[in-house]
C-alpha positions in Angstrom: 135.0 -17.1 103.8 133.7 -13.5 103.8 137.2 -11.4 103.5 140.5 -12.3 104.7 139.1 -11.8 108.3 137.5 -13.9 110.7 134.9 -16.1 108.9 131.3 -16.2 109.2 129.2 -18.1 106.7 127.2 -15.4 105.2 125.0 -17.9 102.8 124.2 -15.6 100.3 128.0 -14.0 100.1 128.9 -17.6 99.9 126.8 -18.3 96.9 128.0 -15.1 94.7 131.4 -16.1 95.5 130.9 -20.4 94.9 129.4 -18.5 91.5 132.3 -16.4 90.5 135.0 -18.9 91.8 133.4 -22.1 91.1 131.0 -21.9 88.0 133.1 -19.1 86.3 136.7 -19.1 86.4 136.6 -23.1 86.7 134.6 -23.8 83.8 136.6 -20.9 81.8 139.5 -22.9 83.1 138.9 -26.3 82.6 137.5 -25.5 79.3 140.9 -23.8 77.7 142.5 -26.4 79.3 140.3 -28.6 77.1 141.1 -26.8 74.1 144.8 -26.9 74.2 144.9 -30.8 75.3 143.0 -32.0 72.9 142.4 -29.3 70.0 139.2 -28.2 68.8 138.4 -31.6 67.2 138.0 -33.3 70.3 136.8 -30.4 72.1 132.8 -31.0 72.1 133.3 -34.7 72.8 135.8 -34.4 75.9 134.7 -30.8 76.7 131.4 -32.1 78.6 133.4 -34.8 80.7 136.0 -33.1 81.6 134.0 -29.7 82.8 132.0 -32.2 85.1 134.7 -33.6 86.3 136.2 -29.7 87.2 133.1 -28.7 88.4 132.3 -31.8 90.8 135.2 -31.7 92.0 135.8 -27.8 92.9 132.2 -27.8 94.4 133.0 -30.5 97.0 136.0 -29.1 97.9 134.4 -25.4 97.9 132.1 -26.4 100.9 133.9 -28.9 102.6 136.2 -25.9 103.4 133.4 -23.6 104.2 132.2 -26.4 106.6 135.5 -26.9 107.8 136.4 -23.1 108.9 133.1 -22.7 110.2 133.0 -25.8 112.9 136.8 -24.5 113.4 135.5 -21.1 114.5 132.4 -22.2 116.3 134.7 -24.5 118.3 136.7 -21.4 118.9 134.1 -19.5 120.2 133.1 -22.1 122.3 136.4 -22.5 123.6 136.4 -18.5 124.3 139.7 -18.2 122.2 139.9 -15.5 119.2 138.4 -16.0 115.7 141.7 -17.3 113.8 142.7 -14.7 110.7 143.5 -17.1 108.1 144.5 -16.3 104.9 143.8 -17.3 101.2 147.0 -20.1 100.7 145.3 -21.8 104.2 142.0 -22.1 101.8 144.0 -23.0 99.1 146.1 -25.6 101.2 142.8 -27.0 102.5 140.6 -27.7 98.9 144.1 -29.1 98.0 143.6 -31.5 100.9 140.3 -32.4 99.9 141.1 -32.3 96.0 141.7 -36.3 96.2 138.0 -37.4 97.3 136.3 -34.6 94.9 138.3 -36.1 92.2 137.2 -39.6 92.5 133.2 -37.9 93.2 134.4 -35.8 89.6 135.0 -39.1 87.6 131.7 -40.6 88.8 129.8 -37.8 87.9 131.4 -37.7 85.1 130.5 -41.9 84.4 126.6 -40.7 84.8 127.3 -37.2 82.3 128.5 -39.5 79.8 125.4 -42.2 80.2 123.0 -39.8 80.1 124.9 -37.7 76.8 125.7 -41.4 75.1 129.1 -40.1 74.9 132.4 -42.8 75.3 133.6 -43.6 78.8 136.3 -45.7 80.0 136.4 -46.9 83.7 139.6 -44.2 84.5 143.0 -46.6 86.1 144.8 -44.7 88.6 146.9 -42.5 86.2 143.7 -40.8 85.3 143.1 -39.7 88.7 146.5 -39.0 88.9 146.3 -36.8 85.7 143.0 -35.4 87.2 145.4 -33.8 90.4 147.5 -32.7 88.5 145.2 -30.7 86.3 143.0 -30.0 89.4 146.2 -28.4 91.4 147.2 -25.8 88.5 143.2 -24.6 88.3 143.2 -24.4 91.7 146.1 -22.2 92.3 145.0 -20.3 89.3 141.8 -19.7 90.7 143.3 -18.2 94.1 145.8 -16.3 92.7 142.3 -14.4 91.2 141.0 -14.2 94.3 144.4 -13.0 95.9 144.2 -10.2 92.9 140.4 -9.5 93.3 140.9 -9.4 97.4 144.2 -6.8 97.2 142.1 -5.0 94.6 139.4 -4.8 97.2 142.1 -4.1 99.5 142.9 -0.7 98.3 139.8 0.3 97.4 138.6 0.0 100.9 141.8 1.3 102.2 141.3 4.4 100.0 137.5 4.7 101.3 138.9 5.0 104.9 141.8 7.4 103.6 138.8 10.2 102.0 136.5 9.7 105.3 139.5 10.4 107.5 140.4 13.4 104.9 136.5 14.5 105.1 136.8 14.1 109.0 139.8 16.3 109.1 137.8 19.1 106.9 135.1 19.0 108.7 137.0 19.2 111.7 139.1 21.9 109.9 136.0 23.9 108.8 134.3 23.9 112.4 136.9 25.5 114.1 137.1 27.8 111.5 133.9 28.5 111.8 134.3 28.8 116.1 137.1 31.6 115.4 134.3 33.9 113.9 133.0 35.6 117.1 131.3 38.9 115.8 132.9 41.9 117.5 129.4 43.5 117.0 128.0 41.6 119.8 129.4 44.8 122.1 128.2 47.2 120.0 125.4 46.3 119.1 124.3 45.9 123.1 126.0 49.2 123.5 123.2 50.2 121.1 120.5 48.5 123.1 121.3 50.4 126.2 121.2 53.7 124.4 118.1 53.2 122.6 116.6 52.0 125.5 115.7 55.7 127.1 114.5 57.3 123.8 113.5 54.6 121.9 112.1 51.3 123.4 110.9 50.0 120.4 114.5 50.0 118.2 115.9 48.9 121.3 113.6 45.8 121.2 114.2 45.4 117.5 118.4 45.6 118.2 117.4 42.9 120.2 115.9 40.7 117.9 118.4 41.1 114.7 120.9 40.9 117.4 119.3 37.1 118.5 119.2 36.1 114.6 122.8 36.7 114.0 123.8 35.0 117.4 121.7 31.8 116.4 123.1 31.7 112.7 126.7 31.4 114.6 125.2 28.8 117.2 124.1 26.8 114.5 127.4 27.4 112.2 128.9 24.3 113.5 126.4 21.9 112.7 125.7 23.4 109.1 128.2 25.5 108.0 126.7 26.6 104.4 123.4 27.9 103.4 122.0 29.6 101.1 123.3 32.9 99.7 120.0 34.2 100.0 119.8 33.9 103.8 123.6 35.0 104.3 122.4 38.4 102.6 119.4 38.3 104.6 121.6 37.8 107.7 123.8 40.9 106.3 120.3 43.1 106.0 120.0 42.7 110.2 123.7 43.5 110.7 123.6 46.5 108.7 120.2 47.2 110.8 122.0 47.1 113.8 125.0 49.0 112.4 122.3 52.0 111.3 120.6 52.3 114.8 124.4 52.6 116.0 125.7 55.3 113.5 122.4 56.9 112.5 122.9 59.0 109.0 126.6 58.6 109.6 126.0 54.8 107.7 124.3 54.9 104.8 123.5 51.9 103.3 122.8 50.4 99.2 121.6 47.5 97.9 122.2 46.5 94.3 120.9 42.8 94.4 118.2 40.8 92.5 114.9 39.8 94.2 115.4 35.7 93.7 119.5 36.2 93.9 121.6 33.7 95.4 118.5 31.0 96.4 120.4 28.5 94.5 123.6 28.8 95.5 125.7 27.5 99.1 128.0 29.4 100.8 129.7 29.2 104.1 127.9 30.7 106.8 128.4 34.3 108.0 130.8 35.0 105.2 129.7 38.4 104.3 129.5 39.9 107.6 133.1 39.8 108.5 133.5 42.0 105.1 130.5 44.4 106.1 132.5 44.9 109.8 135.5 45.7 107.9 133.9 48.4 105.8 132.1 50.1 108.5 135.5 49.8 111.1 137.5 51.1 108.6 135.7 53.5 106.2 132.5 54.9 108.2 133.5 54.7 111.9 136.8 56.8 111.5 135.0 59.6 109.6 133.1 62.3 111.4 131.0 62.7 108.4 130.4 58.7 108.3 130.3 56.5 104.9 128.2 54.9 102.5 128.7 50.6 102.5 127.0 48.9 99.0 126.5 45.5 98.4 125.8 44.3 94.9 125.4 41.1 93.6 126.2 39.6 89.5 124.8 36.1 89.0 126.9 34.5 86.2 126.0 31.1 84.5 128.4 29.2 86.9 128.8 31.3 89.6 127.8 34.2 91.6 129.8 37.5 92.6 129.2 39.2 95.6 130.7 42.8 95.9 131.4 45.0 99.2 132.3 48.6 98.5 132.7 51.4 100.3 134.0 54.8 99.8 137.0 55.1 102.6 140.2 55.9 101.4 140.8 52.7 100.1 143.0 49.4 101.5 145.5 50.5 104.2 145.0 53.8 104.1 142.6 54.5 107.3 143.5 56.0 110.2 142.4 53.1 112.0 145.5 50.6 112.9 144.7 47.6 110.5 144.4 44.5 112.1 145.8 40.8 111.9 143.3 40.2 109.1 142.0 37.1 110.4 139.1 37.3 108.8 139.6 37.6 105.6 142.2 34.7 105.9 139.0 32.7 108.0 137.1 33.3 105.0 139.6 32.7 102.1 140.2 28.6 103.6 136.3 28.2 104.6 135.9 29.2 101.0 138.7 26.7 99.5 137.8 23.5 102.1 134.1 23.7 100.5 134.9 24.7 96.6 139.0 24.3 96.3 140.1 26.7 93.6 136.6 27.9 92.0 135.8 30.6 94.8 137.9 33.6 95.5 138.2 36.5 97.8 140.3 39.4 96.2 140.6 43.0 97.7 141.3 46.1 95.7 140.8 49.6 95.7 138.3 51.4 93.8 139.4 54.5 91.1 137.2 56.4 92.5 138.4 55.6 96.3 137.2 53.2 98.5 137.8 49.5 99.3 135.7 46.5 97.5 135.7 43.2 98.6 134.7 40.7 95.8 133.5 36.9 96.8 133.3 34.6 93.4 130.9 31.2 94.7 130.4 28.4 92.3 126.7 27.0 92.1 128.3 23.4 92.8 130.3 22.6 95.8 133.1 20.1 95.2 
């Protein structure tokens, strides 16, 4: 019996179940009954006979149940019928049906065992056969109850695994949907920059196209990868800043405070920093005639990394540019939550000397 569902004669599974149900449980239960009935004094003399009868009976019932069920399912398949969905009580009924024959065979085996061990053994009367049947049915019932509890636990675990798998698929779909929302606005700005550079600086226009293609390639791969090394994210940010430096020229001042090996062992969502840089440039640099500065800094702690994006603009909500819908910020926060739970965060605050700082805390291991 493979599961509680359709039957297939898997010999390895059948042997494993035989060892557990018959050789282990029948031996333990019959030994306990012998100890209770005859006591410690008669246990050594009666135990071999009782266990021989119990194991022989259980072995015959077990394999006959397998054989009958296997033949039944083969006939069903040949007739084109659906396989039967048998439950444990069905197998218990078959075992009880075969038990009288098993007990006769068990007494015969016990007689042989008694001769080999030189133990006294009298020819059993009908009362002994009836007593064996009365003991055999409770043993069989207890054994099947134990197996039913085991099946129930296995079914609960399988259901939990299925629910977890469904939840993982839901989270993956949600992550994919969130990632798909990242449609960089810098595409239009970059194309305008390329158009303006072609007449005067073809090499800079070509490099702008190369940088833009790398950013778009990352966007196209985001639905499959979704996370990558923080060091790769920082490299993408440098490409993005190179695009904006060509666009704003001297009006954009970039500062990087990033250790050489920073972020190589830390995973982060794709394009989680670029929207922060885009916001900093949009609200702190673009509206001001003199431009402004943007700084990226990375501080590595024992169990997490802190990445800060700072600008020297007027501060949160004080720019002359009308505020947006904060979709990018909410998107980043949600992706951090889905990947790391409460261990990751994104906060925005005003600096004491003016300007805005966006601070990401990214743990070194995903949840």
